[in-house]
N, C-alpha and C positions, 0 to 999 in steps of 0.2 A: 374412656378417660381421654381428655384432650392432650395433645402433644405439647410439651413445654415450649417448643419453638414457636408455636402459634398462639398469639394473643389477639383476640377479637378479629380473627380471620387474616391477620397480617403476619408475615414471616419475619422474625427478628433478624435472621442472618441475611436476608435479601437487602441489598443496599438501596438507598433512596435514589431512584433514577430521575425523579423530578425534584429540583431544588425548591426549597420553601422560600418564603419571603425573608427568612433570616440569612440566606446565603446567596452569593453571586456565583454563577456557574461559569467556569472557564475550562475549555478543552485544551489539553496540551498537544503539541505536535507529535505525531506518531514517530516511533523510532525507525531509523533507516538502517537496515541490516547490511547494506553494501554501499560503497562509495567508489566513484571513478568516473572517468570521462564517458565510458560506454554504459553507464547505469542511469536510467531515466525513472523518475517518479511521476506518475500521472495522477492528476486529481480531476475533479469535476469542472474546475476552472481552467484546466490546461488547454492551450491552443494546439489542437492536433496538427494543423498545417505546419506550424512552426517546429513542432517536435519531429514531424516527418522530414522536414528539411534538415534538421539537426542529424537525424539518423542517416540520411543520404550523404551528408558531409562526412560522417564517421566512416561509412562504407567506402566512400571515395578516398579516404585516408587509410585504406587497407585494414580497417577494423573487421575482424572475423566474427565477432560476437557482440550483441547488444542485449542488455538485460533491462526489462521493463517491469516495474512494480506498480500495481494499482490496488486500491483499497476500497472496499464497499461498493458504492454506487459508481465509482470510476472504472470498475472492471470492464464494462462495455466499451468505454473509450480506449482503454489499453489494448483490448482485443482488436478493436478496429484499427488502431495504429500498427499492430503487429501484422495484421492481414494486408494492410496497404503496403508495408515494407516488402512483404513476400510477393505481392502482386507486381511491384516495380522491379524488384531484384529477384530474378528467377532462381538464382543459385542459393537462395536462403530458405531455411526451414524454421519451423517453430516447435518448441518444446515447452509445455506449461506445467506448473506445480501450484496446487492450491494450498493455502495455509490460513491459519487464524493468527491474528496479531492482537496483542494486548494494548488497549488504549487507556490512558489515565486522565481523569477529569479532576479538577480542583474545585472544591466548594469553599469559597472564601467567605468568612463571616461578614455580614452586612450590618449586624448589630453587635453590641458589646457582649451580650450573653451567649452568643453562638460560638462554636469551636470550628477551627479549620479542619476540613475533612478531605479525604482523597477517595475517589470512586474509581474502581477498575471495571472494565468491560472488554468484551472481545468483538472483533469484526473480521469478516472474511477478507482475504486478500488473494492476489494472483501474482505469481512470478512467471513472466514470459521470457524465455530465452530464444532470441532470434539469432541463428548462427549460419555460417557459410557451410554448405554441403559439398562444395567443390573440393574433392579430396586431393586433386593435383596441386592446388594452391596451398593447401595446408601442409602437404608433404614438402613443398618447396620452401616454405617459411621455416619449417623445423630443421631442414638441412643447412640453412644459412647461419 
């Protein structure tokens, strides 16, 4: 006996990943879990050289920690940035966390008969913490 969820080989619960001619597909911006001067969000269009200069400026302004978020295809670029920081700043180390983030897409009606729909999907992300491992500097800042 066929499962009720499957009709003609298609799963009713699986959302439509490809919009039809009745809808316009719009991707929403992903949510940003942290904000601050030391938090960077890397995309595939990010200029790595500019972000590296920004990180060096933060380090020169006595920032002990830089957080780098990268999503999906930008994971390689974020990792490259973190490794370049550690190569230039010997006293810095890296700690990474992998996570999945929920992305929301809007399917806007292109014709009068279609309804507005929301599509949810997941994408892999990486949180890279670049931090100063010089314990003497950290102890001095806590005493102040």
